[in-house]
Every structure is written in structure tokens, then in C-alpha cells.
C-alpha positions as a Markdown table, in Angstrom:
| # | Residue | x | y | z |
|---|---|---|---|---|
| 1 | Unk | -4.9 | 61.0 | 34.0 |
| 2 | Unk | -6.5 | 64.1 | 32.4 |
| 3 | Unk | -6.5 | 64.1 | 28.6 |
| 4 | Unk | -5.6 | 67.5 | 27.2 |
| 5 | Unk | -6.6 | 68.4 | 23.6 |
| 6 | Unk | -4.7 | 70.6 | 21.3 |
| 7 | Unk | -5.2 | 74.3 | 22.0 |
| 8 | Unk | -7.0 | 74.7 | 18.7 |
| 9 | Unk | -9.7 | 72.2 | 19.9 |
| 10 | Unk | -10.2 | 73.5 | 23.4 |
| 11 | Unk | -13.6 | 75.1 | 23.7 |
| 12 | Unk | -14.3 | 74.4 | 20.0 |
| 13 | Unk | -18.1 | 73.7 | 19.6 |
| 14 | Unk | -19.6 | 71.3 | 17.1 |
| 15 | Unk | -21.1 | 72.9 | 14.1 |
| 16 | Unk | -24.9 | 73.0 | 13.6 |
| 17 | Unk | -26.6 | 72.0 | 10.3 |
| 18 | Unk | -30.1 | 71.7 | 9.0 |
| 19 | Unk | -31.6 | 68.6 | 7.4 |
| 20 | Unk | -32.7 | 66.9 | 10.6 |
| 21 | Unk | -36.4 | 66.6 | 9.7 |
| 22 | Unk | -36.0 | 62.9 | 9.0 |
| 23 | Unk | -35.7 | 62.3 | 12.7 |
| 24 | Unk | -39.4 | 63.4 | 13.2 |
| 25 | Unk | -42.3 | 61.3 | 11.8 |
| 26 | Unk | -44.5 | 63.0 | 9.4 |
| 27 | Unk | -42.5 | 66.2 | 9.1 |
| 28 | Unk | -41.6 | 67.8 | 5.8 |
| 29 | Unk | -38.1 | 69.2 | 6.0 |
| 30 | Unk | -37.7 | 72.7 | 4.5 |
| 31 | Unk | -34.5 | 73.3 | 6.5 |
| 32 | Unk | -32.3 | 71.5 | 3.9 |
| 33 | Unk | -31.3 | 72.9 | 0.5 |
| 34 | Unk | -31.7 | 69.8 | -1.7 |
| 35 | Unk | -33.2 | 69.1 | -5.1 |
| 36 | Unk | -36.8 | 68.3 | -4.1 |
| 37 | Unk | -37.5 | 66.0 | -7.0 |
| 38 | Unk | -35.1 | 63.4 | -5.8 |
| 39 | Unk | -32.3 | 61.7 | -7.8 |
| 40 | Unk | -32.9 | 60.6 | -11.4 |
| 41 | Unk | -35.1 | 57.5 | -11.3 |
| 42 | Unk | -32.6 | 55.2 | -13.1 |
| 43 | Unk | -29.9 | 55.9 | -10.5 |
| 44 | Unk | -31.1 | 53.0 | -8.3 |
| 45 | Unk | -30.2 | 50.6 | -11.1 |
| 46 | Unk | -26.8 | 52.1 | -11.4 |
| 47 | Unk | -26.2 | 51.6 | -7.7 |
| 48 | Unk | -27.4 | 48.0 | -7.8 |
| 49 | Unk | -25.1 | 47.3 | -10.7 |
| 50 | Unk | -22.2 | 48.5 | -8.7 |
| 51 | Unk | -23.0 | 46.5 | -5.6 |
| 52 | Unk | -21.2 | 43.4 | -7.0 |
| 53 | Unk | -17.9 | 45.4 | -6.8 |
| 54 | Unk | -18.0 | 46.1 | -3.1 |
| 55 | Unk | -16.1 | 43.0 | -2.1 |
| 56 | Unk | -12.8 | 44.7 | -2.8 |
| 57 | Unk | -11.3 | 48.1 | -1.9 |
| 58 | Unk | -12.3 | 51.0 | -4.0 |
| 59 | Unk | -9.7 | 52.7 | -6.2 |
| 60 | Unk | -7.9 | 55.0 | -3.8 |
| 61 | Unk | -6.9 | 57.3 | -6.7 |
| 62 | Unk | -10.6 | 57.9 | -7.8 |
| 63 | Unk | -9.4 | 57.7 | -11.4 |
| 64 | Unk | -12.7 | 57.0 | -13.0 |
| 65 | Unk | -14.8 | 59.7 | -11.3 |
| 66 | Unk | -11.9 | 62.2 | -11.6 |
| 67 | Unk | -11.8 | 61.7 | -15.3 |
| 68 | Unk | -15.6 | 62.1 | -15.6 |
| 69 | Unk | -15.4 | 65.4 | -13.7 |
| 70 | Unk | -12.5 | 66.6 | -15.7 |
| 71 | Unk | -14.1 | 65.7 | -19.0 |
| 72 | Unk | -17.3 | 67.5 | -18.1 |
| 73 | Unk | -15.6 | 70.7 | -17.2 |
| 74 | Unk | -13.0 | 70.5 | -20.0 |
| 75 | Unk | -10.1 | 70.2 | -17.6 |
| 76 | Unk | -7.2 | 67.8 | -17.1 |
| 77 | Unk | -7.5 | 65.0 | -14.5 |
| 78 | Unk | -4.8 | 66.8 | -12.5 |
| 79 | Unk | -7.2 | 69.7 | -12.0 |
| 80 | Unk | -9.6 | 67.5 | -9.9 |
| 81 | Unk | -9.6 | 66.2 | -6.4 |
| 82 | Unk | -12.4 | 64.0 | -5.2 |
| 83 | Unk | -13.9 | 64.3 | -1.7 |
| 84 | Unk | -16.4 | 62.6 | 0.6 |
| 85 | Unk | -18.8 | 65.5 | -0.1 |
| 86 | Unk | -17.6 | 69.0 | -0.5 |
| 87 | Unk | -17.2 | 68.9 | 3.2 |
| 88 | Unk | -14.0 | 67.0 | 2.8 |
| 89 | Unk | -12.7 | 69.6 | 0.3 |
| 90 | Unk | -13.5 | 72.2 | 3.0 |
| 91 | Unk | -11.6 | 70.2 | 5.5 |
| 92 | Unk | -8.6 | 69.4 | 3.3 |
| 93 | Unk | -8.0 | 73.0 | 2.2 |
| 94 | Unk | -6.8 | 74.4 | 5.6 |
| 95 | Unk | -5.3 | 71.0 | 6.5 |
| 96 | Unk | -3.0 | 71.4 | 3.4 |
| 97 | Unk | -2.3 | 75.1 | 3.4 |
| 98 | Unk | -2.7 | 76.6 | 6.9 |
| 99 | Unk | -0.6 | 76.7 | 9.9 |
| 100 | Unk | -1.1 | 78.3 | 13.4 |
| 101 | Unk | -0.9 | 82.1 | 13.0 |
| 102 | Unk | -2.3 | 82.3 | 9.5 |
| 103 | Unk | -5.3 | 84.6 | 9.0 |
| 104 | Unk | -8.3 | 84.1 | 6.8 |
| 105 | Unk | -11.2 | 86.3 | 5.8 |
| 106 | Unk | -14.8 | 85.0 | 5.7 |
| 107 | Unk | -18.2 | 86.5 | 5.1 |
| 108 | Unk | -20.7 | 86.4 | 8.0 |
| 109 | Unk | -23.2 | 84.8 | 7.9 |
| 110 | Unk | -21.9 | 81.9 | 5.8 |
| 111 | Unk | -21.4 | 78.1 | 6.1 |
| 112 | Unk | -20.1 | 77.2 | 9.5 |
| 113 | Unk | -17.7 | 74.5 | 8.4 |
| 114 | Unk | -15.3 | 77.0 | 6.8 |
| 115 | Unk | -14.5 | 78.6 | 10.2 |
| 116 | Unk | -14.6 | 75.2 | 12.0 |
| 117 | Unk | -11.9 | 73.6 | 9.8 |
| 118 | Unk | -9.7 | 76.7 | 9.8 |
| 119 | Unk | -9.8 | 76.9 | 13.6 |
| 120 | Unk | -8.8 | 73.2 | 13.8 |
| 121 | Unk | -5.8 | 74.0 | 11.6 |
| 122 | Unk | -4.9 | 76.8 | 14.0 |
| 123 | Unk | -5.8 | 79.8 | 11.7 |
| 124 | Unk | -7.4 | 82.9 | 13.0 |
| 125 | Unk | -10.5 | 84.3 | 11.3 |
| 126 | Unk | -11.5 | 87.8 | 10.4 |
| 127 | Unk | -15.2 | 88.2 | 9.5 |
| 128 | Unk | -16.7 | 90.7 | 7.0 |
| 129 | Unk | -20.3 | 91.1 | 8.1 |
| 130 | Unk | -22.9 | 91.0 | 5.3 |
| 131 | Unk | -25.4 | 93.7 | 6.0 |
| 132 | Unk | -29.2 | 93.7 | 5.4 |
| 133 | Unk | -29.0 | 97.2 | 4.0 |
| 134 | Unk | -26.7 | 95.7 | 1.3 |
| 135 | Unk | -29.2 | 92.9 | 0.7 |
| 136 | Unk | -26.6 | 90.6 | 2.3 |
| 137 | Unk | -24.3 | 91.0 | -0.7 |
| 138 | Unk | -20.5 | 91.4 | -0.6 |
| 139 | Unk | -19.4 | 95.0 | -0.5 |
| 140 | Unk | -16.5 | 94.8 | -3.0 |
| 141 | Unk | -14.8 | 98.0 | -1.9 |
| 142 | Unk | -14.8 | 97.0 | 1.8 |
| 143 | Unk | -13.5 | 93.5 | 0.9 |
| 144 | Unk | -10.8 | 95.0 | -1.3 |
| 145 | Unk | -9.7 | 97.3 | 1.5 |
| 146 | Unk | -9.5 | 94.4 | 4.0 |
| 147 | Unk | -7.4 | 92.2 | 1.7 |
| 148 | Unk | -5.1 | 95.1 | 1.0 |
| 149 | Unk | -4.7 | 96.0 | 4.6 |
| 150 | Unk | -4.2 | 92.4 | 5.9 |
| 151 | Unk | -2.0 | 89.5 | 4.9 |
| 152 | Unk | -4.6 | 86.8 | 4.5 |
| 153 | Unk | -3.7 | 83.3 | 3.6 |
| 154 | Unk | -7.2 | 82.9 | 2.1 |
| 155 | Unk | -10.6 | 84.5 | 1.4 |
| 156 | Unk | -13.7 | 82.3 | 1.5 |
| 157 | Unk | -16.7 | 83.0 | -0.8 |
| 158 | Unk | -19.9 | 80.9 | -0.9 |
| 159 | Unk | -21.9 | 81.4 | -4.1 |
| 160 | Unk | -24.8 | 81.3 | -3.7 |
| 161 | Unk | -24.2 | 82.1 | -0.1 |
| 162 | Unk | -25.5 | 79.8 | 2.6 |
| 163 | Unk | -27.7 | 80.9 | 4.4 |
| 164 | Unk | -28.6 | 84.1 | 2.6 |
| 165 | Unk | -29.3 | 82.6 | -0.9 |
| 166 | Unk | -27.6 | 85.6 | -2.6 |
| 167 | Unk | -25.7 | 84.9 | -5.8 |
| 168 | Unk | -22.8 | 87.2 | -6.7 |
| 169 | Unk | -22.2 | 87.8 | -10.4 |
| 170 | Unk | -19.2 | 86.2 | -12.1 |
| 171 | Unk | -17.5 | 89.5 | -12.9 |
| 172 | Unk | -17.6 | 90.5 | -9.2 |
| 173 | Unk | -16.1 | 87.3 | -8.0 |
| 174 | Unk | -13.5 | 87.3 | -10.8 |
| 175 | Unk | -12.3 | 90.8 | -9.7 |
| 176 | Unk | -11.9 | 89.5 | -6.1 |
| 177 | Unk | -9.9 | 86.4 | -7.3 |
| 178 | Unk | -7.7 | 88.7 | -9.5 |
| 179 | Unk | -6.9 | 91.1 | -6.7 |
| 180 | Unk | -6.2 | 88.3 | -4.2 |
| 181 | Unk | -3.8 | 86.6 | -6.7 |
| 182 | Unk | -1.9 | 89.9 | -7.0 |
| 183 | Unk | -1.6 | 89.9 | -3.2 |
| 184 | Unk | -0.6 | 86.3 | -2.8 |
| 185 | Unk | -4.0 | 85.3 | -1.2 |
| 186 | Unk | -5.8 | 82.1 | -2.0 |
| 187 | Unk | -9.6 | 82.1 | -2.7 |
| 188 | Unk | -11.8 | 79.2 | -1.6 |
| 189 | Unk | -15.0 | 79.4 | -3.7 |
| 190 | Unk | -17.8 | 77.2 | -2.7 |
| 191 | Unk | -20.3 | 76.6 | -5.6 |
| 192 | Unk | -22.0 | 73.6 | -4.0 |
| 193 | Unk | -25.5 | 75.2 | -4.2 |
| 194 | Unk | -25.0 | 76.9 | -7.6 |
| 195 | Unk | -26.1 | 73.8 | -9.7 |
| 196 | Unk | -29.8 | 74.4 | -8.8 |
| 197 | Unk | -29.8 | 77.9 | -10.2 |
| 198 | Unk | -30.7 | 78.7 | -13.8 |
| 199 | Unk | -27.7 | 81.1 | -13.8 |
| 200 | Unk | -25.2 | 78.4 | -13.0 |
| 201 | Unk | -23.5 | 78.4 | -16.4 |
| 202 | Unk | -23.2 | 82.2 | -16.5 |
| 203 | Unk | -22.0 | 82.5 | -12.9 |
| 204 | Unk | -19.7 | 79.6 | -12.2 |
| 205 | Unk | -15.9 | 80.2 | -12.3 |
| 206 | Unk | -15.1 | 76.6 | -13.3 |
| 207 | Unk | -13.9 | 77.6 | -16.8 |
| 208 | Unk | -11.4 | 80.0 | -15.1 |
| 209 | Unk | -9.7 | 77.3 | -13.0 |
| 210 | Unk | -6.6 | 77.1 | -15.3 |
| 211 | Unk | -6.3 | 80.9 | -15.4 |
| 212 | Unk | -5.5 | 81.5 | -11.7 |
| 213 | Unk | -2.9 | 80.1 | -9.4 |
| 214 | Unk | -4.8 | 80.9 | -6.2 |
| 215 | Unk | -8.4 | 79.6 | -6.9 |
| 216 | Unk | -9.9 | 76.5 | -5.5 |
| 217 | Unk | -13.6 | 75.7 | -6.4 |
| 218 | Unk | -15.5 | 73.3 | -4.2 |
| 219 | Unk | -18.6 | 71.5 | -5.5 |
| 220 | Unk | -20.6 | 68.3 | -4.9 |
| 221 | Unk | -23.4 | 66.2 | -6.3 |
| 222 | Unk | -25.2 | 66.0 | -3.0 |
| 223 | Unk | -27.6 | 69.0 | -3.4 |
| 224 | Unk | -28.2 | 68.9 | -7.2 |
| 225 | Unk | -29.0 | 65.2 | -7.3 |
| 226 | Unk | -30.6 | 64.9 | -3.8 |
| 227 | Unk | -28.2 | 62.2 | -2.6 |
| 228 | Unk | -26.9 | 63.5 | 0.7 |
| 229 | Unk | -26.6 | 59.9 | 2.0 |
| 230 | Unk | -23.8 | 59.4 | -0.7 |
| 231 | Unk | -20.9 | 61.6 | 0.0 |
| 232 | Unk | -19.6 | 62.8 | -3.4 |
| 233 | Unk | -17.7 | 66.1 | -3.7 |
| 234 | Unk | -14.8 | 67.5 | -5.7 |
| 235 | Unk | -12.4 | 70.4 | -5.9 |
| 236 | Unk | -11.2 | 72.1 | -9.0 |
| 237 | Unk | -7.9 | 74.0 | -9.1 |
| 238 | Unk | -4.4 | 74.1 | -10.4 |
| 239 | Unk | -2.4 | 70.9 | -10.4 |
| 240 | Unk | -0.2 | 72.3 | -7.7 |
| 241 | Unk | -3.1 | 73.0 | -5.3 |
| 242 | Unk | -4.7 | 69.6 | -6.2 |
| 243 | Unk | -1.5 | 67.8 | -5.4 |
| 244 | Unk | -1.4 | 69.2 | -1.9 |
| 245 | Unk | -5.0 | 68.5 | -1.2 |
| 246 | Unk | -4.6 | 64.9 | -2.1 |
| 247 | Unk | -1.8 | 64.5 | 0.4 |
| 248 | Unk | -4.2 | 65.1 | 3.2 |
| 249 | Unk | -7.4 | 63.4 | 1.8 |
| 250 | Unk | -8.9 | 60.4 | 3.6 |
| 251 | Unk | -7.7 | 57.0 | 2.2 |
| 252 | Unk | -10.5 | 55.5 | 0.0 |
| 253 | Unk | -12.5 | 58.6 | 0.6 |
| 254 | Unk | -15.1 | 57.6 | -2.1 |
| 255 | Unk | -16.4 | 54.1 | -1.8 |
| 256 | Unk | -17.1 | 51.9 | -4.7 |
| 257 | Unk | -20.8 | 52.9 | -5.0 |
| 258 | Unk | -19.9 | 56.6 | -4.7 |
| 259 | Unk | -17.4 | 56.3 | -7.5 |
| 260 | Unk | -19.8 | 54.5 | -9.8 |
| 261 | Unk | -22.5 | 57.1 | -9.1 |
| 262 | Unk | -20.2 | 60.0 | -9.6 |
| 263 | Unk | -19.0 | 58.7 | -12.9 |
| 264 | Unk | -22.5 | 58.0 | -14.2 |
| 265 | Unk | -24.0 | 61.3 | -13.2 |
| 266 | Unk | -21.1 | 63.4 | -14.5 |
| 267 | Unk | -21.0 | 61.5 | -17.8 |
| 268 | Unk | -24.8 | 61.1 | -18.5 |
| 269 | Unk | -27.0 | 63.2 | -16.3 |
| 270 | Unk | -25.7 | 66.7 | -15.8 |
| 271 | Unk | -28.7 | 67.9 | -17.7 |
| 272 | Unk | -30.9 | 66.9 | -14.8 |
| 273 | Unk | -30.1 | 69.8 | -12.4 |
| 274 | Unk | -30.8 | 72.3 | -15.2 |
| 275 | Unk | -34.4 | 71.0 | -15.5 |
| 276 | Unk | -34.9 | 71.1 | -11.8 |
| 277 | Unk | -33.4 | 74.6 | -11.5 |
| 278 | Unk | -36.0 | 76.0 | -14.0 |
| 279 | Unk | -38.9 | 74.4 | -12.0 |
| 280 | Unk | -37.5 | 75.7 | -8.7 |
| 281 | Unk | -37.3 | 79.2 | -10.1 |
| 282 | Unk | -41.0 | 79.1 | -11.2 |
| 283 | Unk | -42.0 | 77.6 | -7.8 |
| 284 | Unk | -40.0 | 80.2 | -5.9 |
| 285 | Unk | -41.8 | 83.1 | -7.6 |
| 286 | Unk | -45.2 | 81.4 | -7.0 |
| 287 | Unk | -44.4 | 80.6 | -3.3 |
| 288 | Unk | -42.9 | 84.1 | -2.7 |
| 289 | Unk | -46.1 | 85.8 | -4.0 |
| 290 | Unk | -48.5 | 83.6 | -2.0 |
| 291 | Unk | -46.5 | 84.0 | 1.2 |
| 292 | Unk | -46.2 | 87.7 | 0.8 |
| 293 | Unk | -50.0 | 87.9 | 0.4 |
| 294 | Unk | -50.6 | 86.4 | 3.8 |
| 295 | Unk | -47.9 | 88.5 | 5.5 |
| 296 | Unk | -45.4 | 85.7 | 6.1 |
| 297 | Unk | -41.8 | 86.9 | 6.0 |
| 298 | Unk | -40.2 | 86.5 | 2.5 |
| 299 | Unk | -38.0 | 89.5 | 1.8 |
| 300 | Unk | -36.8 | 90.0 | -1.8 |
| 301 | Unk | -37.3 | 87.2 | -4.4 |
| 302 | Unk | -34.5 | 84.8 | -3.8 |
| 303 | Unk | -31.6 | 84.5 | -6.3 |
| 304 | Unk | -31.5 | 80.8 | -5.6 |
| 305 | Unk | -34.1 | 78.4 | -4.2 |
| 306 | Unk | -34.0 | 79.2 | -0.5 |
| 307 | Unk | -34.9 | 82.1 | 1.7 |
| 308 | Unk | -33.2 | 83.8 | 4.6 |
| 309 | Unk | -35.5 | 86.2 | 6.3 |
| 310 | Unk | -36.1 | 88.0 | 9.6 |
| 311 | Unk | -39.1 | 87.3 | 11.8 |
| 312 | Unk | -38.3 | 90.0 | 14.2 |
| 313 | Unk | -41.1 | 92.3 | 12.9 |
| 314 | Unk | -43.5 | 89.5 | 14.0 |
| 315 | Unk | -42.1 | 89.7 | 17.5 |
| 316 | Unk | -40.5 | 86.3 | 17.2 |
| 317 | Unk | -37.1 | 84.6 | 17.3 |
| 318 | Unk | -36.1 | 82.0 | 14.7 |
| 319 | Unk | -36.5 | 79.3 | 17.3 |
| 320 | Unk | -40.1 | 80.4 | 18.1 |
| 321 | Unk | -41.0 | 80.5 | 14.4 |
| 322 | Unk | -39.6 | 77.0 | 14.0 |
| 323 | Unk | -41.8 | 75.7 | 16.8 |
| 324 | Unk | -44.8 | 77.3 | 15.4 |
| 325 | Unk | -44.2 | 75.9 | 11.9 |
| 326 | Unk | -43.7 | 72.4 | 13.4 |
| 327 | Unk | -47.3 | 72.5 | 14.6 |
| 328 | Unk | -48.1 | 72.2 | 10.9 |
| 329 | Unk | -45.5 | 69.4 | 10.4 |
| 330 | Unk | -43.1 | 71.7 | 8.6 |
| 331 | Unk | -39.5 | 72.1 | 9.7 |
| 332 | Unk | -37.5 | 75.3 | 8.9 |
| 333 | Unk | -34.1 | 76.4 | 10.0 |
| 334 | Unk | -33.6 | 78.6 | 13.0 |
| 335 | Unk | -30.5 | 80.7 | 12.1 |
| 336 | Unk | -29.2 | 81.5 | 15.6 |
| 337 | Unk | -26.3 | 79.2 | 15.0 |
| 338 | Unk | -24.9 | 81.7 | 12.4 |
| 339 | Unk | -24.4 | 84.2 | 15.2 |
| 340 | Unk | -26.2 | 86.3 | 17.7 |
| 341 | Unk | -27.2 | 88.8 | 15.0 |
| 342 | Unk | -29.4 | 86.1 | 13.4 |
| 343 | Unk | -31.4 | 84.9 | 16.3 |
| 344 | Unk | -34.4 | 86.5 | 14.7 |
| 345 | Unk | -33.8 | 84.9 | 11.3 |
| 346 | Unk | -35.0 | 81.7 | 9.6 |
| 347 | Unk | -34.1 | 79.8 | 6.4 |
| 348 | Unk | -36.4 | 77.7 | 4.3 |
| 349 | Unk | -36.2 | 76.2 | 0.9 |
| 350 | Unk | -38.5 | 75.9 | -2.1 |
| 351 | Unk | -39.8 | 72.4 | -3.2 |
| 352 | Unk | -42.4 | 71.2 | -5.7 |
| 353 | Unk | -45.9 | 72.5 | -5.8 |
| 354 | Unk | -47.6 | 69.9 | -3.5 |
| 355 | Unk | -45.0 | 70.2 | -0.8 |
| 356 | Unk | -44.9 | 74.0 | -1.1 |
| 357 | Unk | -48.7 | 74.0 | -0.6 |
| 358 | Unk | -48.1 | 72.2 | 2.7 |
| 359 | Unk | -45.6 | 74.9 | 3.7 |
| 360 | Unk | -48.0 | 77.7 | 2.8 |
| 361 | Unk | -50.8 | 76.0 | 4.8 |
| 362 | Unk | -48.6 | 75.8 | 7.8 |
| 363 | Unk | -47.5 | 79.4 | 7.3 |
| 364 | Unk | -51.1 | 80.6 | 7.0 |
| 365 | Unk | -51.9 | 78.8 | 10.3 |
| 366 | Unk | -49.0 | 80.6 | 12.0 |
| 367 | Unk | -50.1 | 84.0 | 10.7 |
| 368 | Unk | -53.7 | 83.4 | 11.8 |
| 369 | Unk | -52.4 | 82.3 | 15.3 |
| 370 | Unk | -50.3 | 85.5 | 15.6 |
| 371 | Unk | -53.1 | 87.7 | 14.5 |
| 372 | Unk | -55.3 | 86.1 | 17.2 |
| 373 | Unk | -52.9 | 86.8 | 20.0 |
């Protein structure tokens, strides 16, 4: 007997992600975009306090963390859906709203899971290529033309965009949301990486959630608090959209520990990412200047805390640069998985001063080796 998958799954490859440095002994992982200072030191005690409650099922409604998220953003609890990381919100959106034959618009390059989950739901995807001559920023006029000419179910925007690190200004994204609402098109806005930017408060659209019928914002605590091993994400939207998302969410999607951590962080420690964001901005400027001095690819100063740059002028592919940096026990991201156009690109993040020094030493060794060839 031959098992035949659904047409949508046939030939669908697995997505590729960074953050695999933990598999290699002694390697510092610059391929992941996480808060380099780690979680708040008292978080361990909060987790230990919650351990006594793991002998029963968690609250399937996530009432306590939902209320903490809603209170922080000044929203009603009906505006919040919790997820096992923002990845579950990304999964649930097409599962709730898309059917085979729907079309969606995405930027390219951007986070691979958007396309993966839409394809699983049977939707087809149009890509708007972000161009190096535009500094990989969204061309608003081109986007407007595409949404007017096509009946899209949804437009996806990642801000800051992964992998490029570019942050689009609030007014620009608001204009897109407004136009899409007029056309009956939903907007999936991923702000997962925005919390580690000093411009988060002036860029985020969270305070506009109640003003639009078509907007869903995805966010998580994973990056800002350096807890990728605990899957805590959330979506913010109208009660109508949230209600549909919750119909397809995993039962008990947040465990007892995750619910306790989410509630604690949202209620007491949302100041922490702001402190880290300011340090990362200063470190980014320092690291950018030093790497530029030795000729290592940096491009423009990043809007966020990670860099997306071409190594083609060095005669290398991203994979080759990754191998060279690993000689110095530093892992970076080869960006070939974002498409053939990006085989010559790499992504790396900014950390604290001591670990950035390790990155710069490895980069200098690479440049010396290339000059000696």
C-alpha cells in the first residue's frame, strides 16, 4: 500500500532555520536573533515556583497570560490569542482563513514559515522581491499596485524583516493596512523581532489593533527574553479574528510553566527588552565600525540588531563564508535557504562586547586568509 499525501504536501520541503550552534561544542552562535544577555536573572525562581502546578492540565483558555498581555497593551482579553511561540500564530492564520485557491502576497526574502503554512493550507503565493537598490525596503507604490491588481486574501509584512533587518516606519505600514482594508485584504504583521529595537514604541502597530478589521499582529517573548526553549507567542487582533484563530489552535498550547512565565514577564518585566535594545544599538554601531575597518561585509548600519549582507564581492558564497567563520568557532547564517538570489548572502546578529570581540577576531582571521590567497 502506498500512502499518498494531500496535494498541498507533495514535494513540500521542510523549512530551514538558524540557531543550530548549540549542536557544536565551543561554537558561539551568531545565526540566531536572540537577546544576548539572556533572560532576567529572577526568571529561574518564577519557573521553579510554577513547577508544583505541573501535576494537572494547564488552563486551555490561557486566561491568566491572555489578561496579562491584554492589560499591557491596553486591549480587551478578546483581542488576544496565545500561541506556542509566534510560530503557532503563523500556522493558525492560514489554517483559519485560507482555502485552496486563495492568493497571498509576501515579501522576498522574508521568514520562510509564512509561505510554508500558506502552502499547507492550499493557498498560492505571489512574491514581491525586495531589492538591494532599495536597501531591501518595501516599495510602497509597487505594493499598492499589486494589491489593487490582485484579489489577495492576505499580505504578509515582517517588521523588522527577517533576514534583512530593515524596519519600516509606522506611517508606511499603516498606509498599507488602510489600503488593504479598503480592498478586503487581511494583513499579517509580524513584530516578533521589534521588541529589541529602541524604536519599538514608535514603530509598533499594537495600539491600532482596535481600529482595523483586517489587521493581525504576531509577537512572542522568545527573542526579547532569550527563552526559545519556552514557546510563548501571541496574536493581537479584532475579537472576530481572534475567535477564528482559537478554533484551530492546539489544545493546551501553552503549558503550565509557559503560562506562568508569560504572565510574570508581561506584568513585571517588559522594561527589560528596552534596556537590552539600547545596549544592542550601541554595540551594533561599534561592531559595524570595526568590521568595516577590516573590510568584512557589513553594508549600511542595521535598523535592528542583525545584519544581512552579500559576500559576493569577496568571491564567496554564504556557505563558504559560514565554513570560514566556523574555523574561528563562530556560526553565522548562510542565507541560500531564502532563495537562489541569496546564495551569496549571510546573516549575523549583534551580541554583547565580549562575544562581539570573538566574532570580530574570527572575521579578521577570515579576511587575513582571503588576502593571503
